[in-house]
Each structure stands twice: as C-alpha cells, then as structure tokens.
N, CA, C and O atoms as CSV, one atom per row, in Angstrom:
chain,resi,resn,atom,element,x,y,z
A,1,MET,N,N,-43.482,82.810,59.213
A,1,MET,CA,C,-42.982,81.607,59.836
A,1,MET,C,C,-41.524,81.401,59.432
A,1,MET,O,O,-41.160,81.617,58.276
A,2,LYS,N,N,-40.704,80.990,60.367
A,2,LYS,CA,C,-39.288,80.794,60.123
A,2,LYS,C,C,-39.046,79.509,59.342
A,2,LYS,O,O,-39.714,78.500,59.568
A,3,ASP,N,N,-38.065,79.555,58.402
A,3,ASP,CA,C,-37.711,78.357,57.642
A,3,ASP,C,C,-37.128,77.302,58.570
A,3,ASP,O,O,-36.521,77.615,59.594
A,4,LYS,N,N,-37.327,76.039,58.185
A,4,LYS,CA,C,-36.772,74.934,58.963
A,4,LYS,C,C,-35.244,74.993,58.906
A,4,LYS,O,O,-34.663,75.257,57.853
A,5,ALA,N,N,-34.618,74.750,60.023
A,5,ALA,CA,C,-33.160,74.769,60.090
A,5,ALA,C,C,-32.578,73.624,59.263
A,5,ALA,O,O,-33.192,72.565,59.131
A,6,CYS,N,N,-31.394,73.850,58.712
A,6,CYS,CA,C,-30.716,72.806,57.944
A,6,CYS,C,C,-30.342,71.678,58.898
A,6,CYS,O,O,-29.801,71.910,59.979
A,7,ASP,N,N,-30.640,70.459,58.477
A,7,ASP,CA,C,-30.336,69.314,59.332
A,7,ASP,C,C,-29.313,68.372,58.696
A,7,ASP,O,O,-29.157,67.232,59.134
A,8,LYS,N,N,-28.622,68.847,57.670
A,8,LYS,CA,C,-27.652,67.990,56.981
A,8,LYS,C,C,-26.394,67.751,57.820
A,8,LYS,O,O,-25.796,66.678,57.743
A,9,LEU,N,N,-25.994,68.733,58.612
A,9,LEU,CA,C,-24.812,68.597,59.463
A,9,LEU,C,C,-25.224,68.830,60.915
A,9,LEU,O,O,-25.662,69.923,61.274
A,10,ASP,N,N,-25.083,67.807,61.741
A,10,ASP,CA,C,-25.416,68.021,63.151
A,10,ASP,C,C,-24.201,68.587,63.893
A,10,ASP,O,O,-23.093,68.627,63.358
A,11,GLN,N,N,-24.426,69.015,65.109
A,11,GLN,CA,C,-23.382,69.677,65.899
A,11,GLN,C,C,-22.186,68.753,66.136
A,11,GLN,O,O,-21.041,69.203,66.087
A,12,ASP,N,N,-22.437,67.477,66.391
A,12,ASP,CA,C,-21.332,66.536,66.624
A,12,ASP,C,C,-20.443,66.418,65.387
A,12,ASP,O,O,-19.218,66.378,65.494
A,13,LEU,N,N,-21.071,66.365,64.217
A,13,LEU,CA,C,-20.304,66.270,62.983
A,13,LEU,C,C,-19.480,67.542,62.762
A,13,LEU,O,O,-18.317,67.469,62.366
A,14,LEU,N,N,-20.075,68.689,63.015
A,14,LEU,CA,C,-19.341,69.951,62.882
A,14,LEU,C,C,-18.179,70.010,63.870
A,14,LEU,O,O,-17.093,70.471,63.521
A,15,MET,N,N,-18.397,69.551,65.089
A,15,MET,CA,C,-17.320,69.556,66.092
A,15,MET,C,C,-16.194,68.603,65.680
A,15,MET,O,O,-15.018,68.913,65.869
A,16,ASP,N,N,-16.550,67.450,65.121
A,16,ASP,CA,C,-15.525,66.526,64.636
A,16,ASP,C,C,-14.745,67.151,63.483
A,16,ASP,O,O,-13.534,66.959,63.372
A,17,HIS,N,N,-15.432,67.890,62.634
A,17,HIS,CA,C,-14.769,68.584,61.528
A,17,HIS,C,C,-13.803,69.636,62.068
A,17,HIS,O,O,-12.652,69.701,61.636
A,18,ILE,N,N,-14.258,70.443,62.993
A,18,ILE,CA,C,-13.422,71.491,63.580
A,18,ILE,C,C,-12.206,70.881,64.280
A,18,ILE,O,O,-11.102,71.420,64.211
A,19,GLY,N,N,-12.423,69.766,64.945
A,19,GLY,CA,C,-11.339,69.099,65.675
A,19,GLY,C,C,-10.432,68.254,64.805
A,19,GLY,O,O,-9.468,67.672,65.302
A,20,GLY,N,N,-10.722,68.175,63.509
A,20,GLY,CA,C,-9.883,67.404,62.600
A,20,GLY,C,C,-9.998,65.900,62.784
A,20,GLY,O,O,-9.048,65.164,62.516
A,21,ARG,N,N,-11.165,65.437,63.242
A,21,ARG,CA,C,-11.352,64.019,63.524
A,21,ARG,C,C,-12.082,63.257,62.419
A,21,ARG,O,O,-12.445,62.096,62.607
A,22,LEU,N,N,-12.303,63.903,61.264
A,22,LEU,CA,C,-12.998,63.232,60.155
A,22,LEU,C,C,-11.990,62.718,59.136
A,22,LEU,O,O,-10.935,63.316,58.924
A,23,ASP,N,N,-12.338,61.593,58.508
A,23,ASP,CA,C,-11.474,61.119,57.426
A,23,ASP,C,C,-11.606,62.091,56.258
A,23,ASP,O,O,-12.508,62.928,56.233
A,24,GLU,N,N,-10.710,61.971,55.304
A,24,GLU,CA,C,-10.644,62.931,54.205
A,24,GLU,C,C,-11.945,63.026,53.412
A,24,GLU,O,O,-12.368,64.120,53.039
A,25,SER,N,N,-12.572,61.894,53.157
A,25,SER,CA,C,-13.819,61.872,52.384
A,25,SER,C,C,-14.934,62.607,53.122
A,25,SER,O,O,-15.635,63.434,52.538
A,26,ARG,N,N,-15.092,62.306,54.393
A,26,ARG,CA,C,-16.161,62.935,55.189
A,26,ARG,C,C,-15.886,64.431,55.367
A,26,ARG,O,O,-16.804,65.248,55.302
A,27,ALA,N,N,-14.613,64.782,55.594
A,27,ALA,CA,C,-14.246,66.200,55.740
A,27,ALA,C,C,-14.561,66.970,54.461
A,27,ALA,O,O,-15.050,68.098,54.521
A,28,SER,N,N,-14.284,66.369,53.307
A,28,SER,CA,C,-14.583,67.017,52.020
A,28,SER,C,C,-16.079,67.242,51.864
A,28,SER,O,O,-16.511,68.283,51.369
A,29,HIS,N,N,-16.867,66.261,52.289
A,29,HIS,CA,C,-18.328,66.377,52.225
A,29,HIS,C,C,-18.811,67.546,53.093
A,29,HIS,O,O,-19.638,68.349,52.662
A,30,VAL,N,N,-18.289,67.626,54.305
A,30,VAL,CA,C,-18.685,68.704,55.232
A,30,VAL,C,C,-18.274,70.058,54.655
A,30,VAL,O,O,-19.066,71.001,54.652
A,31,GLU,N,N,-17.041,70.153,54.168
A,31,GLU,CA,C,-16.559,71.427,53.617
A,31,GLU,C,C,-17.386,71.861,52.408
A,31,GLU,O,O,-17.674,73.047,52.250
A,32,ALA,N,N,-17.766,70.915,51.558
A,32,ALA,CA,C,-18.596,71.247,50.388
A,32,ALA,C,C,-19.958,71.772,50.837
A,32,ALA,O,O,-20.473,72.736,50.271
A,33,HIS,N,N,-20.538,71.139,51.852
A,33,HIS,CA,C,-21.845,71.588,52.330
A,33,HIS,C,C,-21.747,72.974,52.962
A,33,HIS,O,O,-22.595,73.834,52.727
A,34,ILE,N,N,-20.704,73.182,53.766
A,34,ILE,CA,C,-20.518,74.485,54.423
A,34,ILE,C,C,-20.354,75.590,53.375
A,34,ILE,O,O,-20.833,76.708,53.566
A,35,ALA,N,N,-19.686,75.278,52.285
A,35,ALA,CA,C,-19.487,76.264,51.222
A,35,ALA,C,C,-20.813,76.682,50.581
A,35,ALA,O,O,-20.941,77.807,50.098
A,36,GLU,N,N,-21.794,75.785,50.575
A,36,GLU,CA,C,-23.086,76.047,49.942
A,36,GLU,C,C,-24.177,76.528,50.899
A,36,GLU,O,O,-25.098,77.231,50.484
A,37,CYS,N,N,-24.078,76.156,52.166
A,37,CYS,CA,C,-25.158,76.417,53.122
A,37,CYS,C,C,-24.747,77.516,54.111
A,37,CYS,O,O,-23.879,77.308,54.958
A,38,SER,N,N,-25.370,78.664,53.993
A,38,SER,CA,C,-25.003,79.790,54.860
A,38,SER,C,C,-25.331,79.506,56.329
A,38,SER,O,O,-24.619,79.966,57.221
A,39,GLU,N,N,-26.395,78.758,56.582
A,39,GLU,CA,C,-26.768,78.439,57.960
A,39,GLU,C,C,-25.703,77.556,58.625
A,39,GLU,O,O,-25.279,77.832,59.747
A,40,CYS,N,N,-25.275,76.503,57.937
A,40,CYS,CA,C,-24.252,75.612,58.497
A,40,CYS,C,C,-22.899,76.323,58.590
A,40,CYS,O,O,-22.126,76.087,59.519
A,41,ARG,N,N,-22.625,77.193,57.620
A,41,ARG,CA,C,-21.387,77.975,57.666
A,41,ARG,C,C,-21.369,78.865,58.902
A,41,ARG,O,O,-20.341,78.983,59.569
A,42,ALA,N,N,-22.493,79.486,59.208
A,42,ALA,CA,C,-22.590,80.343,60.400
A,42,ALA,C,C,-22.458,79.507,61.681
A,42,ALA,O,O,-21.794,79.922,62.631
A,43,ARG,N,N,-23.091,78.332,61.699
A,43,ARG,CA,C,-22.970,77.451,62.871
A,43,ARG,C,C,-21.527,76.982,63.048
A,43,ARG,O,O,-21.028,76.919,64.172
A,44,GLU,N,N,-20.861,76.657,61.951
A,44,GLU,CA,C,-19.472,76.206,62.015
A,44,GLU,C,C,-18.571,77.327,62.541
A,44,GLU,O,O,-17.687,77.078,63.361
A,45,ARG,N,N,-18.787,78.540,62.081
A,45,ARG,CA,C,-18.003,79.696,62.571
A,45,ARG,C,C,-18.239,79.921,64.060
A,45,ARG,O,O,-17.297,80.181,64.810
A,46,MET,N,N,-19.495,79.821,64.487
A,46,MET,CA,C,-19.827,80.024,65.894
A,46,MET,C,C,-19.168,78.939,66.758
A,46,MET,O,O,-18.589,79.243,67.801
A,47,LEU,N,N,-19.257,77.681,66.324
A,47,LEU,CA,C,-18.650,76.587,67.086
A,47,LEU,C,C,-17.131,76.715,67.115
A,47,LEU,O,O,-16.508,76.471,68.148
A,48,ARG,N,N,-16.535,77.097,65.991
A,48,ARG,CA,C,-15.083,77.283,65.934
A,48,ARG,C,C,-14.648,78.398,66.901
A,48,ARG,O,O,-13.647,78.261,67.604
A,49,ALA,N,N,-15.402,79.488,66.927
A,49,ALA,CA,C,-15.091,80.591,67.848
A,49,ALA,C,C,-15.221,80.133,69.297
A,49,ALA,O,O,-14.416,80.519,70.145
A,50,LEU,N,N,-16.217,79.323,69.580
A,50,LEU,CA,C,-16.412,78.798,70.928
A,50,LEU,C,C,-15.245,77.903,71.337
A,50,LEU,O,O,-14.739,78.009,72.454
A,51,VAL,N,N,-14.821,77.022,70.432
A,51,VAL,CA,C,-13.686,76.136,70.717
A,51,VAL,C,C,-12.427,76.960,70.980
A,51,VAL,O,O,-11.683,76.673,71.918
A,52,GLU,N,N,-12.187,77.971,70.167
A,52,GLU,CA,C,-11.014,78.827,70.345
A,52,GLU,C,C,-11.072,79.571,71.677
A,52,GLU,O,O,-10.052,79.702,72.354
A,53,ALA,N,N,-12.247,80.056,72.058
A,53,ALA,CA,C,-12.396,80.764,73.326
A,53,ALA,C,C,-12.124,79.838,74.505
A,53,ALA,O,O,-11.473,80.235,75.471
A,54,VAL,N,N,-12.614,78.620,74.430
A,54,VAL,CA,C,-12.371,77.643,75.499
A,54,VAL,C,C,-10.881,77.323,75.581
A,54,VAL,O,O,-10.322,77.254,76.675
A,55,ASP,N,N,-10.235,77.127,74.431
A,55,ASP,CA,C,-8.799,76.849,74.419
A,55,ASP,C,C,-8.014,78.001,75.031
A,55,ASP,O,O,-7.084,77.771,75.805
A,56,GLU,N,N,-8.374,79.235,74.697
A,56,GLU,CA,C,-7.694,80.400,75.266
A,56,GLU,C,C,-7.901,80.459,76.775
A,56,GLU,O,O,-6.973,80.785,77.514
A,57,ALA,N,N,-9.097,80.149,77.233
A,57,ALA,CA,C,-9.379,80.163,78.679
A,57,ALA,C,C,-8.528,79.118,79.389
A,57,ALA,O,O,-8.043,79.368,80.493
A,58,ARG,N,N,-8.340,77.961,78.781
A,58,ARG,CA,C,-7.493,76.921,79.380
A,58,ARG,C,C,-6.057,77.391,79.479
A,58,ARG,O,O,-5.399,77.159,80.494
A,59,ILE,N,N,-5.559,78.049,78.443
A,59,ILE,CA,C,-4.180,78.545,78.449
A,59,ILE,C,C,-4.005,79.560,79.562
A,59,ILE,O,O,-3.017,79.515,80.294
A,60,VAL,N,N,-4.951,80.471,79.697
A,60,VAL,CA,C,-4.865,81.485,80.754
A,60,VAL,C,C,-4.898,80.817,82.118
A,60,VAL,O,O,-4.120,81.184,82.998
A,61,ASP,N,N,-5.785,79.838,82.317
A,61,ASP,CA,C,-5.889,79.149,83.594
A,61,ASP,C,C,-4.595,78.421,83.927
A,61,ASP,O,O,-4.103,78.512,85.051
A,62,VAL,N,N,-4.040,77.698,82.955
A,62,VAL,CA,C,-2.786,76.980,83.182
A,62,VAL,C,C,-1.675,77.964,83.476
A,62,VAL,O,O,-0.836,77.717,84.342
A,63,SER,N,N,-1.662,79.078,82.762
A,63,SER,CA,C,-0.635,80.092,82.972
A,63,SER,C,C,-0.707,80.641,84.399
A,63,SER,O,O,0.321,80.826,85.050
A,64,ARG,N,N,-1.912,80.898,84.875
A,64,ARG,CA,C,-2.061,81.409,86.243
A,64,ARG,C,C,-1.595,80.381,87.255
A,64,ARG,O,O,-0.933,80.723,88.235
A,65,LYS,N,N,-1.936,79.126,87.023
A,65,LYS,CA,C,-1.495,78.072,87.932
A,65,LYS,C,C,0.020,77.963,87.897
A,65,LYS,O,O,0.652,77.752,88.932
A,66,GLY,N,N,0.610,78.104,86.710
A,66,GLY,CA,C,2.060,78.062,86.577
A,66,GLY,C,C,2.720,79.205,87.329
A,66,GLY,O,O,3.741,79.011,87.990
A,67,GLU,N,N,2.144,80.390,87.232
A,67,GLU,CA,C,2.680,81.544,87.955
A,67,GLU,C,C,2.605,81.310,89.464
A,67,GLU,O,O,3.542,81.639,90.191
A,68,GLN,N,N,1.508,80.751,89.926
A,68,GLN,CA,C,1.348,80.465,91.353
A,68,GLN,C,C,2.379,79.426,91.800
A,68,GLN,O,O,2.983,79.572,92.862
A,69,ALA,N,N,2.579,78.391,91.003
A,69,ALA,CA,C,3.555,77.358,91.343
A,69,ALA,C,C,4.963,77.946,91.394
A,69,ALA,O,O,5.739,77.620,92.292
A,70,MET,N,N,5.295,78.812,90.435
A,70,MET,CA,C,6.619,79.433,90.426
A,70,MET,C,C,6.813,80.326,91.650
A,70,MET,O,O,7.898,80.351,92.230
A,71,ALA,N,N,5.781,81.050,92.041
A,71,ALA,CA,C,5.875,81.896,93.236
A,71,ALA,C,C,6.128,81.044,94.476
A,71,ALA,O,O,6.929,81.414,95.335
A,72,GLU,N,N,5.449,79.907,94.569
A,72,GLU,CA,C,5.659,79.013,95.710
A,72,GLU,C,C,7.077,78.443,95.703
A,72,GLU,O,O,7.705,78.326,96.756
A,73,LEU,N,N,7.581,78.087,94.519
A,73,LEU,CA,C,8.955,77.572,94.428
A,73,LEU,C,C,9.970,78.635,94.828
A,73,LEU,O,O,10.933,78.347,95.537
A,74,ARG,N,N,9.749,79.875,94.367
A,74,ARG,CA,C,10.654,80.958,94.757
A,74,ARG,C,C,10.644,81.163,96.267
A,74,ARG,O,O,11.689,81.378,96.881
A,75,GLU,N,N,9.454,81.094,96.857
A,75,GLU,CA,C,9.324,81.251,98.304
A,75,GLU,C,C,10.072,80.139,99.034
A,75,GLU,O,O,10.776,80.406,100.008
A,76,ARG,N,N,9.930,78.910,98.583
A,76,ARG,CA,C,10.639,77.794,99.210
A,76,ARG,C,C,12.146,77.928,99.054
A,76,ARG,O,O,12.900,77.669,99.992
A,77,ALA,N,N,12.581,78.336,97.863
A,77,ALA,CA,C,14.018,78.501,97.621
A,77,ALA,C,C,14.585,79.596,98.506
A,77,ALA,O,O,15.685,79.467,99.043
A,78,SER,N,N,13.837,80.664,98.653
A,78,SER,CA,C,14.277,81.765,99.508
A,78,SER,C,C,14.371,81.311,100.962
A,78,SER,O,O,15.333,81.641,101.656
A,79,ALA,N,N,13.383,80.562,101.418
A,79,ALA,CA,C,13.396,80.047,102.792
A,79,ALA,C,C,14.564,79.089,102.991
A,79,ALA,O,O,15.215,79.116,104.035
A,80,ALA,N,N,14.836,78.246,102.002
A,80,ALA,CA,C,15.946,77.300,102.108
A,80,ALA,C,C,17.278,78.025,102.123
A,80,ALA,O,O,18.206,77.618,102.822
A,81,ALA,N,N,17.373,79.105,101.347
A,81,ALA,CA,C,18.623,79.861,101.311
A,81,ALA,C,C,18.897,80.540,102.643
A,81,ALA,O,O,20.053,80.685,103.040
A,82,SER,N,N,17.863,80.950,103.322
A,82,SER,CA,C,18.057,81.623,104.602
A,82,SER,C,C,18.209,80.637,105.752
A,82,SER,O,O,18.713,81.007,106.812
A,83,ASP,N,N,17.788,79.401,105.567
A,83,ASP,CA,C,17.896,78.368,106.605
A,83,ASP,C,C,18.335,77.074,105.932
A,83,ASP,O,O,17.485,76.334,105.436
A,84,PRO,N,N,19.632,76.772,105.897
A,84,PRO,CA,C,20.131,75.591,105.187
A,84,PRO,C,C,19.508,74.277,105.656
A,84,PRO,O,O,19.527,73.297,104.912
A,85,ARG,N,N,18.969,74.235,106.843
A,85,ARG,CA,C,18.327,73.008,107.319
A,85,ARG,C,C,17.066,72.692,106.531
A,85,ARG,O,O,16.606,71.550,106.526
A,86,ARG,N,N,16.502,73.701,105.862
A,86,ARG,CA,C,15.267,73.501,105.086
A,86,ARG,C,C,15.541,73.265,103.614
A,86,ARG,O,O,14.599,73.183,102.825
A,87,ALA,N,N,16.797,73.155,103.221
A,87,ALA,CA,C,17.137,72.962,101.815
A,87,ALA,C,C,16.554,71.651,101.305
A,87,ALA,O,O,16.545,70.654,102.027
A,88,PRO,N,N,16.077,71.644,100.089
A,88,PRO,CA,C,15.510,70.413,99.521
A,88,PRO,C,C,16.570,69.313,99.456
A,88,PRO,O,O,17.729,69.574,99.134
A,89,GLY,N,N,16.173,68.123,99.755
A,89,GLY,CA,C,17.065,66.974,99.659
A,89,GLY,C,C,17.992,66.816,100.846
A,89,GLY,O,O,18.698,65.813,100.944
A,90,ARG,N,N,18.006,67.756,101.725
A,90,ARG,CA,C,18.884,67.677,102.886
A,90,ARG,C,C,18.156,66.891,103.962
A,90,ARG,O,O,17.016,67.194,104.313
A,91,ARG,N,N,18.813,65.908,104.461
A,91,ARG,CA,C,18.212,65.084,105.506
A,91,ARG,C,C,19.024,65.222,106.775
A,91,ARG,O,O,20.251,65.316,106.755
A,92,SER,N,N,18.324,65.231,107.840
A,92,SER,CA,C,19.040,65.310,109.103
A,92,SER,C,C,19.604,63.925,109.430
A,92,SER,O,O,18.957,62.904,109.196
A,93,ARG,N,N,20.781,63.914,109.958
A,93,ARG,CA,C,21.409,62.656,110.330
A,93,ARG,C,C,21.435,62.566,111.858
A,93,ARG,O,O,21.836,63.491,112.565
A,94,ARG,N,N,21.004,61.449,112.304
A,94,ARG,CA,C,21.012,61.226,113.731
A,94,ARG,C,C,22.301,60.543,114.122
A,94,ARG,O,O,22.785,59.643,113.435
A,95,VAL,N,N,22.829,60.972,115.197
A,95,VAL,CA,C,24.031,60.338,115.718
A,95,VAL,C,C,23.580,59.404,116.806
A,95,VAL,O,O,22.871,59.810,117.726
A,96,ARG,N,N,23.981,58.167,116.713
A,96,ARG,CA,C,23.569,57.189,117.714
A,96,ARG,C,C,24.677,56.849,118.618
A,96,ARG,O,O,24.505,56.036,119.526
C-alpha cells in the first residue's frame, strides 16, 4: 500500500511560494519544510518547471505576434512608399 501523501503544503501555497507572494515568515516555513520533505520538494520542482514552461510559451507566443505585427508594418510602409496617397497621417484635402 502506498504511503499517504504529505499534506503540510498544498498546491496553492507552493504556487504562492514559487511566485514570491508569501511574507518572509511564511516563505521561511515553506522552505524549511521543502528542505526536509522529499515529496514536497519534488512537487515544488515540478510546479516550478511548469511555471517556467508556461512563461517560455508566453514569450514565444508574444514574439511570434510581434514578428507578425512588424511584417504588417513593413508591408504598409512599403505600400505607402510606392503610393504617397497611402502614407500614414496624410489626409486628402477637398477643394470647394
């Protein structure tokens, strides 16, 4: 039969620790427990790796969106350069 899982640190508390959202006293308590409990240490490592992977995925996604936006800007600038009537900020003036 498998041993009961450690219940001293729940996932929310570990996530707050990883995110730096605990006060100094609570953070010290969590760090002391992680140093002693191999199960919680493994859970903390797994959650930290997950957070890092999500952060990296966000950076890649933003980077791709940035590249797409830059390509669109280059395309608009090129079109404006070839047709001055399409230049940004240029307004047609009507003669009355």
